[in-house]
C-alpha positions as CSV (number, residue, x, y, z in Angstrom):
1,M,103.9,91.2,97.8
2,Y,100.6,92.7,98.7
3,E,99.0,94.8,101.4
4,L,95.4,94.2,102.4
5,V,93.5,97.4,103.2
6,I,90.1,97.0,104.8
7,C,87.7,99.9,104.5
8,S,84.0,100.6,105.1
9,H,81.8,101.2,102.1
10,D,82.3,105.0,102.5
11,G,86.1,104.6,102.3
12,T,87.0,104.9,106.0
13,L,90.1,102.9,106.7
14,L,89.5,100.1,109.2
15,K,92.6,97.9,109.2
16,R,95.7,97.4,107.2
17,F,97.7,94.1,106.9
18,D,101.1,93.5,105.3
19,L,100.8,90.2,103.5
20,S,104.5,89.8,102.7
21,P,105.3,87.5,105.6
22,V,102.4,85.3,104.7
23,E,103.3,85.3,101.0
24,A,106.9,84.3,101.8
25,K,105.7,81.2,103.8
26,R,102.7,80.5,101.4
27,Q,100.3,80.4,104.3
28,R,96.5,80.5,104.1
29,I,94.7,83.5,105.8
30,V,91.1,83.0,106.9
31,I,88.8,86.1,107.1
32,G,85.6,86.0,109.2
33,R,84.1,87.0,112.5
34,A,85.2,84.0,114.5
35,D,87.9,84.3,117.2
36,D,90.2,81.8,115.3
37,C,90.2,83.9,112.1
38,D,93.5,85.5,111.0
39,V,91.6,88.6,109.9
40,R,88.6,89.3,112.1
41,I,85.7,91.5,111.0
42,A,83.1,91.8,113.7
43,S,79.8,92.1,111.8
44,P,76.7,89.9,111.8
45,S,76.7,89.9,108.0
46,I,80.2,88.3,107.9
47,S,80.2,84.5,108.3
48,R,82.3,83.0,111.0
49,H,84.7,81.7,108.3
50,H,83.8,83.9,105.4
51,A,86.7,83.8,102.9
52,A,90.3,82.7,102.6
53,I,93.4,84.1,100.9
54,E,95.6,81.3,99.8
55,P,98.3,80.3,97.3
56,E,97.2,78.5,94.1
57,E,100.0,77.4,91.7
58,D,101.9,80.6,90.9
59,A,99.2,83.1,92.1
60,W,97.3,84.0,95.2
61,I,93.5,83.8,95.3
62,I,90.6,84.9,97.6
63,R,88.0,82.2,97.9
64,D,84.5,82.1,99.4
65,L,84.3,79.5,102.2
66,G,80.6,78.9,101.7
67,S,79.6,82.1,103.4
68,T,75.9,83.1,103.7
69,H,76.2,86.4,101.9
70,G,79.1,85.6,99.5
71,V,82.1,87.4,98.2
72,E,81.7,90.1,95.5
73,V,84.0,91.5,92.9
74,D,82.6,94.2,90.6
75,G,79.1,93.6,92.1
76,V,79.1,89.9,91.2
77,K,79.2,87.1,93.7
78,I,82.2,84.9,92.9
79,P,83.5,81.6,94.3
80,R,87.2,82.7,93.9
81,A,89.2,85.5,92.3
82,V,92.9,85.8,91.5
83,I,94.5,88.6,93.6
84,R,96.1,91.4,91.6
85,D,97.1,95.0,92.4
86,G,94.0,97.1,92.7
87,L,91.5,94.2,93.3
88,R,88.5,95.3,95.4
89,V,86.5,92.6,97.1
90,V,83.3,93.2,99.1
91,I,82.3,91.0,102.0
92,G,79.4,92.3,104.1
93,P,80.1,95.9,105.2
94,A,83.8,95.6,104.4
95,V,85.7,96.5,101.2
96,L,89.0,94.6,100.9
97,K,91.6,96.3,98.7
98,F,94.7,94.5,97.6
99,Q,97.7,96.7,96.6
100,V,101.3,96.2,96.1
101,S,103.1,96.7,99.5
102,H,104.9,100.0,99.9
103,A,107.6,98.1,101.9
104,A,108.1,95.7,99.0
105,I,108.5,98.7,96.5
106,A,111.0,100.4,98.9
107,E,113.0,97.2,99.2
108,E,113.1,96.7,95.4
109,V,114.2,100.4,94.9
110,A,117.0,100.0,97.5
111,R,118.2,96.8,95.9
112,D,118.3,98.5,92.4
113,L,120.3,101.4,93.9
114,R,122.8,99.0,95.4
115,D,123.3,97.1,92.1
């Protein structure tokens, strides 16, 4: 279960999203500047529907939706990437960081203590 942290290039925290409910339902999340996006980033360098986070087999991926400026991982434009703890994705002025959710870790520790 992941948390999505959106920062500026200088590291300033902009938004934080717990992806656990989405993961449980295996829902798709659209990132872009349009009003109908699940995660909105208001910047002219972000496409209206820029990228999507979606389930793929036993993993989660982030996929470029044909955006104008692309999706970058490690400075390389990519069509898709498997989401893992610590993944950093750049879209326009935003850095998307995926990390294991603190809530998920706390729940797992509590479960271990009960057992």
